[in-house]
C-alpha positions as CSV (number, residue, x, y, z in Angstrom):
1,X,-59.7,83.1,-16.3
2,X,-57.4,85.1,-14.1
3,X,-55.1,87.7,-15.5
4,X,-51.3,87.5,-15.2
5,X,-51.4,90.2,-12.6
6,X,-54.1,88.3,-10.5
7,X,-52.0,85.1,-10.7
8,X,-48.9,87.0,-9.7
9,X,-50.7,88.5,-6.7
10,X,-51.9,85.1,-5.7
11,X,-48.3,83.7,-5.9
12,X,-46.9,86.5,-3.8
13,X,-49.6,86.0,-1.2
14,X,-48.9,82.3,-1.2
15,X,-45.2,83.1,-0.6
16,X,-46.1,85.3,2.4
17,X,-48.2,82.5,3.8
18,X,-45.4,80.0,3.4
19,X,-42.8,82.4,4.9
20,X,-45.0,83.1,7.9
21,X,-45.8,79.4,8.5
22,X,-44.4,77.3,11.3
23,X,-42.7,74.9,8.9
24,X,-39.0,74.4,9.1
25,X,-36.8,76.5,6.8
26,X,-36.0,73.5,4.7
27,X,-39.7,72.9,4.1
28,X,-40.4,76.5,3.5
29,X,-37.6,76.6,0.8
30,X,-39.1,73.5,-0.9
31,X,-42.6,74.9,-0.8
32,X,-41.5,78.3,-2.1
33,X,-39.7,76.7,-5.0
34,X,-42.5,74.3,-5.9
35,X,-45.5,76.5,-5.2
36,X,-44.2,80.0,-6.0
37,X,-41.0,80.4,-7.9
38,X,-41.6,77.7,-10.6
39,X,-45.2,78.9,-11.3
40,X,-44.0,82.5,-11.4
41,X,-41.2,81.6,-13.8
42,X,-43.8,79.8,-16.0
43,X,-46.1,82.8,-15.9
44,X,-43.3,85.0,-17.3
45,X,-41.2,82.6,-19.3
46,X,-42.2,84.4,-22.5
47,X,-40.5,87.6,-21.2
48,X,-37.5,85.6,-19.9
49,X,-36.8,83.9,-23.3
50,X,-37.8,86.8,-25.6
51,X,-35.0,88.7,-27.2
52,X,-34.5,92.1,-25.8
53,X,-35.8,95.0,-27.9
54,X,-33.3,97.4,-29.1
55,X,-32.7,100.3,-26.7
56,X,-34.0,98.5,-23.6
57,X,-30.7,97.4,-22.3
C-alpha cells in the first residue's frame, strides 16, 4: 500500500497533467476538483478535523 506522501505526490502529478492538458478551463476545473482536490482532502481529513494542539496556533 502506498504511503500518504506517495499518494500526495501522485495527486500533484495528476494535477500537473490536467493543467497542461488541452482540455477547456471548465473541464480542467472539474477534473482538478474530482481527481485531485477531493482525494487530497480525504487523504488529510484527519488533520483538517483534528483539534489544534496547544501552542501550534
